[in-house]
Structure formats: C-alpha cells, structure tokens
N, C-alpha and C positions, 0 to 999 in steps of 0.2 A: 504493500500500500504506500509506504514511504517513497519507493522508487517511482510509483505512478504520480504522486503529488509533485515530486521533484521534476519529473519529465514535463508535467504540465506547466510548472513555473518557468522552466527553461524555454519552453515553446512560447509562452506568453511574453517573456522578455525578448525573444527573437522577433516576435511580431511587432512589439513596440519599437525595437531598434530599427527595423527595416521600413517602418512607416513614418513618413515625415509629418511632423506636427505643424500644420499650417498656422495655428494661432501663435506659434513662437518664432515665426519668421519676421523679416524686416522689410520696410518699404524704402525704395529709392524713387523719388517722384510719385508720392502717393496720390492716386486719383481722388476726385471728390466723392464718388459713389463706388462702394465695394462691399462685399459680404462674404463671410465664410460660413458654410453650412454643409453638414454631411460629407466632410472631406473634400469639399469643392470650393473653389474661389471664383466668384463672379465679380466683374468690374465693368463700369462704363468707361471706356478708354478715353483718356484726355484728348480733346480735339487738337489737331495740328501739333502732334508730338512725334518724335522719332529718335533713332540712334543711327548716326552716320558721321564719317569723318572724311571730308575734303574731296576725295577722288571723283572725277566725272562731273559732279554737280557743283563743286567749289565751295561748299559750306560745311560747317560742323554743327551737329545738334546732339544733345545728350539729355533729353527731357521727357522721355516716355515712361509710363509706369513699369516698375520692375519690383517684384516681390520675391525675396531671396533668403537663402541661408548660406553659410560659409563652410567650405570643406577644404582640407589641406592636402589630401592625398588622392589616390585613384578611386574612381567610383563609376557607377552606372545610374543614370537618372532618366526617368520617363514620366510622361503625362499625357492625358487625353485632352484634346483641345476642340472647342466648338465655338464658332463665332458667327454673328449675323452681319458679315462684311457688307459694306455699302459703297464706300468710296475707293478710288484708286489708291493703292498702296496700303489699305487696311491690312493689318498683320498681327499674328500672335504665335507664341511658341515658347521654347526653352531659350534661356540666355545663360552663358558662362562668361564671367567678367572678372578680369584682374583689376583693371582700372579704365579710365576714359579712353586710353589708346590701345587697349588690348582686350578684345571680347569676341565672342561668337554668338550669334542669334540665329535660330533655325525653327521653321514651322511652316505655316501657310501664309501666303501673301496674295491679296486680291488685286489683279492688274488687268485692266481693259476687259472686265467682265469675266475673267478666267481665274480659277483657283490654281495657284502655283506652289509647289514645294520650294521653299526659299531658304537660302543660307547666306548670311553676311558674315564675313571674317574680317576683323579689323586688327591690324598691327601698324599703328601710325596712320595709315589710310585704309579705307574700307574697300572690299570687293563684294560682288554679288553674283550668286549663281541661282538659276531657277530651272525647275522642271514643270512644264504645264500639265495639268491633269485633264484627261478626256471626260471624266465623270465628276460630278459634284458630290463628294462624300458628306454624310451627316456629321461625322467627326473624324479626326485623325489622331493617331498616337505618335508622339515624337520621343525618340530615345537618344541619349548622348552617353558615350562611353569614353571616359578619360583614362588613358593609359600612357605612362611616361610623358613624352613631350607632344602628344597628339590627342585629338578628340575625333572619334568616329560618330557621325550623326546618321540615324536611321528613321524611317517612317513605316507605319503600318495602318491598314484599314480595319484590322480585327484584333490587334494586340496579340497575334500569334505569329504571323509571317512578317518579318521585318526586312526591309531593303535599305542598303546604305545609300545615302544621298550626298555625303561629303566626308572627306578625311582632311583635317586641318591642323596646323601646328598651334599649340598653346603651351607656354612655358611650364615645365614641370617643377616639382618641389616648391610650389608657390600657392599659398591659399587663394582660392577663388570663390566668388559669389556665384551660386547656381540657383536658378529659380524661373519664375514665370513672367514673361514679358509680352506686352501688347503695345501697338503704336498706331497712330492715325494721322499720317503726315498731311493729307489733303482734305480730309472730311471733317464732320461735326461730331465724331465719336461713334462708337458702336459697342454692343455688349459682347464681352469675351468671357467664356466659362472654361475653367481648368479643373479637371477631375483626377483624383487618385494620383497626385504627385508623389513620387517615391524616389528616394536616393539610397542606393545600396553600396556600402563600402566594399572596395576590392583590395585585396592584399597587394602591397607594392611589389612589382615584378622584379626589381633589382634585389630587394631583400629576399624574396623567395629563391632567387638564383644563388645568392650568397649562402642561404641556409642549406640548399641542396649541395653546394660545393664544400660545405664545412660540417657535414654530418659526422 
C-alpha cells in the first residue's frame, strides 16, 4: 500500500512539473483585455503592435503582447493556438526571446486572406519565412525544441503528427523567455486563444555525453 501511495505522489509531482502554471507567468507589453481560465489564455491583441527589427521595412518595433516564463536550459515547448484573424499580418504563436535583438517567433500569420505558417528569426535584424496553407484549420499546434545552440520549430493539425517548419540558431547556455505571443501590426486587434501551454525540461546533451564518457 505504501508503494502505491508513493507511486501516486511521484506521478502527481511529475504532472505538476510538466504542466506550466499560466497564473505564475509574466507579461511583456500587457494587453488591456486578457483572461486565464481552464489552462487557457485568451487576449484581445493590442492594435498596431509587432516584433520586428530593421531589415526590409526599415523600422524596429518591440511592443506586442508576450506572456512568458524563463528557462535556462534545453526544453520542449508546445501550445495550441486559435485566432479570429482579421487584418493583414495578424499573428500568434510561440516566442523564444533572449533580448530585443535576439528572438524567434513562430505560429500562424494572416496575409492577403491566407493562413501562413510563419517564423521570424531575429539576430540584430529580422528575417521571415512563410508556408501558405491550402486549408483553413480551426486550430494549430506549435512546438519548439531547444537543443544546444539551435531551436527546431514544428507544427501540427492534430497534436500527433508534427512537421518541422524551421531550424534556427539561438545562443545556448543562456536563459531565455519562452511563452505566448500575438501581434496586430495593421489592424484594430483580434482575439487570440492559447490552450495547454506546456514546457518540458530536456537533459543537457553535453552533460549526458560527459556522463556517458565518464561512467
């Protein structure tokens, strides 16, 4: 009986550890309207807000809503996103951010009436990659895996089959903010809903190799 109780306690602890507590996260550019309910964050995205640095457009903006927690090592993060996109460049997804000059944002971006899988990678200046979707999904799952000095970004329509959409550099051994981002560069705002955000710690690969070599 004692073993059964101990096993249950360990399982409960693991569940708590792997589930991100939304209420304990922090705002960068807090929007006027937002709510947390049933492990879901909904926000009305601040109008005319975005993240971008210099390239192509010639301006820098750093003023969109970002709800984040901070991790120092390697991890896997994922979230289900749903938005009632209205205006050109309406967007939402995951963001990994070291500072104003180094960040990755990935998710859905609404451009010219089409849904696009979108990734912006910024190191001093921003770049942008998109994949247009033929169908309009109700929701999309976005997953980011940080390993060593890189981040792999994936998408899924069912939270089962994931396809990689980008592999990008991000400095390793540096604490980063990871969380939920939405922006509305051109429009008057829209409602963005993030569900089941989860961050799972991954053991450091260099340390695992050292342990293997020094058994």
